[in-house]
N, C-alpha and C positions, 0 to 999 in steps of 0.2 A: 504494500500500500504506500502511496505517496501523497503529497499535498493535493495534486490535481484530482486523483481518483477518489480520495476521501471527500473532497468538496463536491465533486460531481454526484457521488452517491447520496450525500446529505441533501443537496438541492433537489435531486430527482425524487427522493422520498417525500420531501416537503411539498413540492409541486403537485405530486400525485394525490397526496392526502388533502391538500388545501383546495384543490379543484372543486368548484361548486359552493365554496364558502360564501355566505351572503351577509349583508348588514340589514337587519330587519327594520331599522328605524327610519326608513325612507318612505315619505308619503307616496302612495300609489304602488307600494310593493318593495320587495327586497331587491338589492342590486349586488353583483359580485364584489367581493373584497379583493381588489387587484393587488398584485405583487410587483414590487420593484426590486430587481436583483442588483448585486454589486456590479459596478462598471456599466450600468445602463444609464442613459442620459436622463430620461424622465418618463412618466406615464403619459400616454396620449390617448384620449384627451386628459388634460390636467385634472386631478381630483378637485371636487368642489365641496368645501366644508359646509356651505349653506344648504346643500341638498341632503345632508346627513350621511353622505358617502363615507366609507372608511377605506383605508389602504394600509399595506404593510411593506416594510423594507426588509429583505432577507439578506443577511450577511454572515460570513464565516470569518472568524478572527483566529489566526494561528497564534499559538502561545509558545510555551516552553517545550523542550525535548529533554529526555533523560536516557542515558545508557545504563540499563539495570545491571549488566555484567560486563566487566572489562574485557573479557575474552571474546565478546561477540561484536559484530558490526551493527546489529539491530538496535533500534532505539524506540522508546515510547514517545510519540508526539502527542501534544495536548493542544486543545483549542476550545473554541466556544461558538455555538450557533446563537446569533442574536437576531430576533425578529422584532423590529421596532413597529409598533402598532399605532396608527394615527386615526383618531375619531374626532367628530365635531366638538370644538371647544364650547364649554358652557352647558353640556348635556350630561355631566357626570361621568363616572368611570366604568359603569356597568358593561357597556358594549366592549370597551377596550379589554377589560378583564375576562369577559367571555371568550374573546378571540385569543387572549393569552392562554386560557385553559385549553383551547383547541391546539395551540402550539405544544403545550405540555403533553397532551394526549398523543401527539405525533412522535415526540422525541424522548420523553422521560423514561429512563431505564430500558431503552431499546438497544439492540445491536443491529446496525444497518451496514451490510457489506463489510463486516469486520471492524466497524467504528463503534466503540462502546460509549453510549450516552449516559449521563448521570441525571441528577435532579434538576428540574426546570424551576426557575424563579421568575416571578413577575415583579418588576420594579416600576413604580410610577415615576415618570420624569416630569410631568406637568405640561404647561403650555409651551409650544414651540416658540423660538425667538420672534417670529413674525405674528404671534398671537392668533393663529388661525386653526391650529390643531391641538388636541390633547394627546400626549404620548405616554405609552406604557411599553417597556421593553420586556420581552420574554427571552430569557437567557439560559442556555443549556450547555454545560461543559462536556467535552468529549475527549477520548483518547483512542489511539490505535498504534499498532506495531508497524514501524517503518523499517524496510530493508533496503539499503543502498544497492544500486545496480552494480 
């Protein structure tokens, strides 16, 4: 396993499980909660907080590595899946925390293609700097064994 394959496996698992996720608080019916991935420019069309729409940003942050035994070239690589959840500001945190629970259900205590995921935590961030969205981050640490080529 390496950086690229672990990231691809985690993103594919998230995208498959997230497909069909909707925000119920939209007048006239539910709308999909769209995903912005790392290194993508923006969602098109741009999310509209006044409509009650919600959206998420999916990111993988690589962290430390450790070599458990000096006689081996293998290492344990560590990282974190962070799903930043954005909902309409001024409507409370219920929808954001419901979406964070869905992230937990996807990742917590799972093994995905050799990547071991740990406990998911939801952390309220508050209003975005432009005061248009309320943000909650769902964060799940992970690890996997890496073998150099």
